C-alpha positions as CSV (number, residue, x, y, z in Angstrom):
1,M,72.9,43.1,72.6
2,P,73.5,44.6,69.1
3,G,70.7,45.3,66.8
4,I,68.0,46.1,69.4
5,T,66.1,49.3,68.6
6,S,64.3,51.7,70.8
7,S,60.9,50.0,70.0
8,A,62.2,46.8,71.8
9,S,64.8,48.4,74.0
10,Y,63.4,47.7,77.4
11,Q,63.3,44.4,79.2
12,P,61.6,44.4,82.6
13,A,63.0,42.2,85.3
14,D,61.8,38.6,85.7
15,V,60.8,38.5,89.3
16,S,59.5,34.9,89.3
17,R,62.8,33.8,91.0
18,P,63.5,35.6,94.2
19,V,66.5,37.5,95.4
20,L,67.7,35.7,98.5
21,E,69.0,37.6,101.5
22,T,72.3,35.7,101.5
23,T,75.9,36.4,102.4
24,V,79.2,34.8,101.4
25,G,79.8,33.3,104.8
26,G,76.1,32.4,105.2
27,V,75.9,30.3,102.0
28,L,79.0,28.3,103.1
29,R,77.4,27.7,106.5
30,E,74.3,26.4,104.9
31,A,76.3,24.1,102.6
32,A,78.2,22.7,105.5
33,E,74.9,22.0,107.3
34,Q,73.2,20.4,104.3
35,A,76.1,18.7,102.5
36,A,78.8,18.3,105.2
37,G,80.5,15.4,103.6
38,T,80.3,16.6,99.9
39,I,83.7,17.6,98.5
40,A,83.7,21.3,98.2
41,L,87.2,22.1,97.0
42,V,90.0,20.2,95.3
43,E,93.5,21.7,94.8
44,G,94.1,21.3,91.1
45,T,97.7,20.1,91.2
46,P,99.1,18.0,88.3
47,G,99.5,14.8,90.4
48,P,96.1,13.5,91.6
49,G,97.8,11.9,94.7
50,G,99.0,15.3,96.0
51,R,95.7,17.1,95.7
52,R,94.3,18.5,98.9
53,R,90.5,18.1,99.4
54,W,88.1,19.8,101.6
55,S,84.5,18.7,102.3
56,Y,82.0,21.4,103.0
57,A,82.4,20.8,106.7
58,D,86.2,21.0,106.4
59,L,86.0,24.2,104.3
60,L,83.8,25.9,106.9
61,A,86.0,24.9,109.8
62,A,89.2,26.1,108.0
63,S,87.4,29.4,106.9
64,E,86.3,30.0,110.5
65,G,89.9,29.5,111.6
66,A,91.0,32.1,109.1
67,A,88.2,34.4,110.3
68,R,89.3,34.2,113.9
69,A,92.9,34.9,113.0
70,L,91.8,37.9,111.0
71,L,89.8,39.3,113.8
72,G,92.9,39.2,116.0
73,R,94.3,41.9,113.7
74,F,91.3,43.7,112.1
75,A,87.9,45.0,113.2
76,P,84.7,44.2,111.3
77,G,84.1,46.7,108.5
78,E,87.8,47.1,107.8
79,R,89.3,46.1,104.4
80,V,92.0,43.4,103.8
81,A,93.6,42.8,100.5
82,V,94.7,39.4,99.1
83,W,97.6,39.7,96.6
84,A,98.4,36.3,95.3
85,P,97.8,33.8,92.5
86,N,95.2,31.0,92.8
87,S,95.5,28.7,95.8
88,P,93.1,27.1,98.3
89,E,94.4,29.6,100.9
90,W,93.1,32.4,98.7
91,L,89.7,31.0,99.0
92,L,90.0,30.5,102.7
93,M,90.8,34.2,102.8
94,E,87.7,35.0,100.8
95,F,85.4,33.0,103.2
96,G,87.4,34.0,106.3
97,A,87.1,37.7,105.5
98,A,83.3,37.3,104.9
99,L,82.8,35.4,108.2
100,A,84.9,38.1,110.0
101,G,82.8,40.9,108.6
102,L,85.7,42.3,106.6
103,T,85.8,43.5,103.0
104,L,88.1,41.6,100.7
105,V,90.2,43.7,98.2
106,T,91.3,41.5,95.4
107,V,94.6,42.4,93.9
108,N,96.1,41.1,90.6
109,P,99.4,39.5,91.5
110,A,101.0,40.7,88.3
111,L,100.7,44.4,89.3
112,R,103.9,46.3,89.6
113,A,104.8,48.5,92.5
114,G,103.0,51.7,91.5
115,E,99.9,49.9,90.4
116,A,99.7,47.9,93.6
117,A,100.2,51.1,95.6
118,H,97.3,52.6,93.8
119,V,95.0,49.7,94.5
120,L,96.0,49.3,98.2
121,G,95.9,53.0,98.8
122,Q,92.7,53.8,96.9
123,S,90.9,50.9,98.5
124,R,92.1,52.1,102.0
125,A,93.3,48.5,102.8
126,H,94.2,48.1,106.4
127,G,96.1,44.9,105.7
128,V,97.4,42.6,102.9
129,V,97.9,38.9,102.7
130,L,100.4,38.2,99.9
131,A,102.2,35.4,98.2
132,P,106.0,35.2,98.6
133,A,106.5,35.4,94.8
134,Y,104.7,35.5,91.5
135,R,106.3,34.8,88.1
136,G,109.7,35.6,89.4
137,A,108.7,38.8,91.3
138,D,109.3,39.0,95.0
139,L,106.0,40.4,96.2
140,P,107.1,41.4,99.7
141,E,110.0,43.3,98.1
142,V,107.6,45.0,95.6
143,L,105.4,46.0,98.5
144,A,108.5,47.4,100.4
145,Q,109.2,49.7,97.5
146,V,105.9,51.6,98.1
147,R,105.1,50.9,101.7
148,G,105.9,54.5,102.6
149,R,103.0,55.6,100.4
150,L,100.5,53.5,102.3
151,P,100.2,55.0,105.8
152,G,96.9,53.1,106.4
153,L,98.4,49.7,105.8
154,R,99.3,48.3,109.2
155,E,99.5,44.5,108.7
156,V,101.3,42.4,106.1
157,I,100.8,38.7,106.3
158,S,102.6,36.2,104.0
159,L,100.9,33.1,102.7
160,A,104.2,31.3,103.4
161,D,103.2,31.7,107.1
162,W,99.6,30.7,106.6
163,D,99.6,27.8,109.2
164,S,101.1,30.0,112.0
165,F,98.8,32.8,111.0
166,V,95.7,30.6,111.4
167,R,97.0,29.3,114.7
168,S,97.2,32.8,116.1
169,G,93.4,33.1,116.1
170,S,91.6,32.6,119.4
171,P,89.1,29.7,119.5
172,A,87.0,31.9,121.7
173,E,86.7,34.7,119.2
174,R,83.1,35.4,118.4
175,L,82.4,35.8,114.7
176,P,80.1,38.7,113.7
177,D,77.0,38.5,111.6
178,A,77.5,40.1,108.2
179,G,74.4,41.5,106.5
180,P,73.4,40.9,102.8
181,D,73.9,44.7,102.1
182,D,77.4,44.8,103.7
183,E,80.5,45.2,101.5
184,A,81.9,41.8,100.5
185,Q,84.6,42.5,98.0
186,I,86.3,45.3,96.1
187,P,87.7,44.0,92.8
188,Y,89.5,46.4,90.4
189,T,88.5,47.0,86.8
190,S,91.1,46.8,84.0
191,G,91.6,50.6,84.0
192,T,91.4,50.9,80.2
193,T,90.6,54.6,80.6
194,G,93.2,55.3,83.4
195,L,94.1,53.7,86.6
196,P,92.2,50.6,87.8
197,K,88.9,51.5,89.5
198,G,87.5,49.7,92.5
199,A,84.0,48.4,92.5
200,I,82.2,47.8,95.8
201,L,80.3,44.5,95.6
202,R,77.9,43.5,98.3
203,H,77.1,40.0,99.7
204,R,73.5,39.9,98.3
205,G,74.6,40.8,94.8
206,I,77.5,38.3,94.2
207,T,75.8,35.4,96.0
208,N,72.5,35.8,94.0
209,S,74.3,36.4,90.7
210,A,76.4,33.2,91.1
211,R,73.3,31.2,92.1
212,F,71.4,32.3,89.1
213,C,74.3,31.4,86.8
214,A,74.5,27.9,88.3
215,E,70.8,27.4,88.1
216,I,70.6,28.5,84.5
217,L,73.2,25.9,83.7
218,Q,71.2,23.3,85.7
219,A,74.2,22.6,87.9
220,G,73.7,20.9,91.2
221,P,74.8,18.0,93.4
222,G,77.2,15.7,91.5
223,D,78.6,18.5,89.3
224,V,82.3,19.3,89.3
225,W,83.5,22.6,87.9
226,V,87.2,23.1,87.1
227,N,88.0,26.8,87.8
228,P,90.7,28.1,85.5
229,M,89.9,31.8,86.2
230,P,92.1,34.1,88.3
231,L,90.6,34.5,91.7
232,F,91.2,38.3,91.7
233,H,88.5,38.4,89.0
234,T,84.9,38.1,89.9
235,A,84.3,35.1,87.6
236,G,86.9,33.2,89.6
237,C,86.0,34.1,93.2
238,A,82.2,34.6,92.7
239,L,80.8,32.7,89.8
240,F,83.1,29.6,90.0
241,T,83.1,29.7,93.8
242,L,79.8,30.8,95.1
243,G,77.9,29.0,92.4
244,P,79.2,25.6,93.4
245,V,78.7,26.4,97.1
246,Q,75.0,27.2,96.6
247,G,74.5,24.2,94.3
248,R,76.3,21.9,96.8
249,F,78.8,20.6,94.3
250,T,82.6,20.6,93.8
251,Q,85.1,23.2,92.6
252,V,88.5,22.1,91.4
253,L,90.8,25.1,91.6
254,A,93.5,25.3,88.9
255,P,96.6,27.1,90.1
256,G,96.5,29.2,86.9
257,F,95.6,28.7,83.3
258,D,97.6,25.9,81.7
259,R,95.5,24.4,78.9
260,G,97.0,21.0,79.3
261,L,96.5,20.9,83.0
262,V,93.0,22.2,82.8
263,L,92.1,19.4,80.4
264,H,93.9,16.9,82.7
265,L,91.9,18.2,85.6
266,I,88.6,17.9,83.8
267,E,89.4,14.3,82.8
268,S,90.9,13.1,86.1
269,E,88.3,14.8,88.4
270,R,85.4,14.0,86.1
271,G,84.6,17.7,85.5
272,T,81.1,18.3,84.1
273,A,81.7,21.7,82.5
274,L,84.1,23.3,80.0
275,A,84.4,26.9,80.9
276,G,86.5,30.1,80.7
277,V,87.0,33.2,78.6
278,P,87.0,32.6,74.8
279,T,90.8,32.5,74.5
280,M,91.0,29.8,77.2
281,L,88.4,27.6,75.5
282,L,90.0,28.1,72.1
283,A,93.4,27.1,73.6
284,Q,91.9,23.9,75.0
285,L,90.3,23.0,71.7
286,D,93.7,23.6,69.9
287,H,95.7,21.5,72.4
288,P,97.0,18.3,70.7
289,D,95.7,16.2,73.5
290,F,92.1,17.4,73.2
291,P,90.9,14.7,70.9
292,G,92.3,11.9,73.1
293,R,90.9,13.2,76.4
294,D,88.0,11.5,78.0
295,L,85.5,14.4,78.4
296,S,82.4,12.2,78.2
297,Q,81.2,13.5,81.6
298,V,81.1,17.1,80.4
299,R,77.5,18.2,80.1
300,S,77.7,22.0,79.8
301,A,80.0,24.7,78.6
302,F,80.0,28.4,79.4
303,A,82.0,31.4,78.4
304,G,82.2,35.2,79.1
305,G,84.5,38.0,79.7
306,A,85.0,38.9,76.0
307,T,83.1,38.6,72.7
308,V,82.4,35.0,71.7
309,P,82.3,34.9,67.9
310,P,79.4,32.7,66.5
311,A,82.0,30.5,64.7
312,L,83.7,29.7,68.0
313,V,80.3,28.9,69.7
314,R,79.6,26.4,67.0
315,R,83.1,24.9,67.1
316,I,82.9,24.5,70.9
317,E,79.5,22.9,70.7
318,S,80.6,20.5,68.0
319,A,83.8,19.5,69.7
320,A,82.4,19.1,73.2
321,G,79.0,17.8,72.2
322,V,77.2,20.2,74.6
323,P,75.4,23.6,74.3
324,L,77.5,26.6,75.2
325,S,76.1,29.3,77.4
326,I,77.4,32.9,77.0
327,Q,77.3,35.2,79.9
328,Y,77.5,39.0,79.6
329,G,78.3,41.1,82.6
330,Q,80.4,43.7,84.2
331,T,82.7,43.8,87.2
332,E,80.3,46.2,88.9
333,A,77.2,44.2,88.1
334,S,78.2,40.6,87.9
335,C,76.2,38.6,85.3
336,I,73.6,40.7,83.4
337,T,72.5,38.4,80.5
338,Q,73.0,34.7,79.7
339,T,72.0,32.3,76.9
340,R,70.3,29.2,78.1
341,P,71.3,25.7,77.2
342,G,67.8,25.2,75.8
343,D,67.9,28.2,73.5
344,S,68.0,27.6,69.7
345,P,71.4,27.1,68.2
346,A,71.1,30.4,66.4
347,D,70.3,32.3,69.7
348,R,73.1,30.6,71.5
349,A,75.6,31.5,68.8
350,E,74.4,35.0,67.8
351,T,73.0,36.7,70.9
352,L,74.0,37.3,74.5
353,G,70.8,35.8,75.8
354,R,68.1,37.0,78.1
355,P,68.6,39.0,81.3
356,H,69.2,37.2,84.5
357,P,66.3,36.9,86.9
358,Q,65.7,40.2,88.8
359,V,67.8,42.1,86.3
360,E,66.2,45.0,84.3
361,V,67.9,46.1,81.1
362,Q,67.4,48.9,78.6
363,I,69.1,49.9,75.4
364,T,69.5,53.7,75.3
365,H,71.2,56.3,73.3
366,P,72.6,59.6,74.8
367,A,70.4,61.6,72.5
368,H,67.5,59.2,72.6
369,P,66.9,59.0,68.8
370,R,64.2,56.6,67.7
371,D,65.2,53.3,66.2
372,A,69.0,53.8,66.9
373,A,71.6,51.5,68.4
374,G,72.6,52.5,71.9
375,R,74.2,51.3,75.1
376,L,73.0,48.7,77.5
377,R,72.0,50.0,80.9
378,R,71.3,47.9,83.9
């Protein structure tokens, strides 16, 4: 929030909207109870006929199956990593781990052997669920190179064996009750000042942050969000996942970012939002098919994860015909500030918006000089 001086550096929290005592598994259960037949998840494959679809009732049942299989191998409170690109099974692991009382460690599938060993070792992961391959790399072989450095890692499960893994769970397995303050996930930061660093995120924090984002965008039943973000990132597995669940609407999960495919998914699945990091949005605007796509159902746009220049905000709003909402946040804190669709065009383009409900922010300087630029503290 550049330009704010010490005289206006403190923003107290807006407490008019409550923090709910929610969990990742709990919000899925509530959605299955209240919107059982609503489509929760669509596999974003290129061909519409081959896309798998889960209602909220289906998604809960499949997630509970994954939870029971996990509890056959791990005890509540243990940590299990998922090391794979986007897939519906990734999300079943997210909800399954939450329903089993486990902490999910999210691993970038592009990591090399040493980096993966750091994440799996530093997080004290007891198990890992991994894809057979990613961009030509044999992930089981990559893991084998460093397995000797991971004495705490006792289980390795391949997504290629997902169906047999789920069948291994006992239908009689009782699922524990996770608490809002329990660990939900450990994502890893980019490591720009060294090795990646794990951030412990709790159920209450990520569920409420995702809910506030969706509410600010006025998203609810009938909306469809195409998710182009990597699931190992909190935007992908929290904002784009837990926002729709709590709003009782649909997520279309892209297998990765392909700008043409994302535009096709928005058009063919009647997506109601244009979203991603700025480079993703710019790539879609520059795609030769953009002018010919039917995006008439899009009613909002949002971006975050990097600086969004004012010129890009105005270009997106002009091209899509909808206001753009910018979200500012951190891996450790989820969303902190967000512009609102009803803000003035200047505020939408030139600021990072107002703090989220229940978020207190302050601009400070290490030496506390008066009227000096500083750092945002949450």
